[in-house]
C-alpha positions in Angstrom: 12.7 -9.2 9.9 12.6 -8.6 6.1 13.7 -5.1 5.2 10.2 -4.3 3.6 8.9 -4.7 6.8 11.7 -3.4 9.1 9.8 -0.2 11.0 13.4 1.3 11.7 14.0 1.8 8.1 10.7 3.9 7.5 12.1 6.7 9.8 13.6 8.6 13.1 11.8 6.6 16.0 10.3 3.7 14.7 10.9 0.6 16.4 8.3 -1.5 14.1 5.5 -0.8 11.7 3.0 -1.3 14.4 3.2 2.3 14.8 1.0 4.4 12.8 3.5 7.2 11.8 6.1 4.1 10.9 4.0 2.0 8.4 6.0 2.8 5.4 3.4 3.6 3.1 3.8 6.5 0.6 1.3 8.8 0.8 -0.2 8.4 -2.7 -2.3 5.8 -4.5 -1.5 2.3 -3.9 -2.6 -0.9 -5.9 -5.0 -3.5 -3.9 -5.3 -6.9 -5.2 -9.0 -6.4 -6.1 -10.4 -6.6 -9.8 -12.9 -4.0 -10.8 -15.9 -6.5 -11.1 -17.3 -4.0 -14.2 -13.7 -4.4 -16.4 -11.0 -6.8 -15.8 -8.5 -4.7 -17.5 -9.2 -2.3 -14.0 -8.2 -2.8 -10.3 -9.0 -1.1 -6.9 -6.5 1.1 -5.5 -6.3 3.1 -2.3 -5.0 6.7 -2.0 -3.2 7.1 1.4 -3.3 10.7 0.8 -6.5 11.8 -0.1 -8.6 8.6 1.6 -10.4 7.6 -1.8 -11.1 4.1 -3.1 -11.0 4.0 -6.8 -10.5 1.8 -9.7 -7.9 2.6 -12.4 -6.4 0.9 -15.6 -4.4 -2.1 -14.3 -1.5 -0.6 -16.7 -1.5 2.8 -14.8 2.1 3.3 -12.9 1.0 3.1 -9.0 2.7 2.4 -5.8 2.3 -1.2 -4.5 2.8 -2.6 -1.2 4.5 -5.2 0.8 2.3 -7.4 2.8 3.0 -10.2 5.0 0.3 -13.1 5.8 -0.9 -14.0 9.5 0.5 -17.2 11.6 
């Protein structure tokens, strides 16, 4: 398993990232891959601290999250 997906590196007692407390997600705003239709210079993000879903200029410094495809 790639280091980015190794739950053990996310905190004490984390065996894998399927445990919610071991997701390795920063409790902050993280980009989605979806451009905002109303303005192609903006994209959607999710704030994992507040639960908000908003859009911002693509030049805004936010976190990104490593994901992997299904089988």
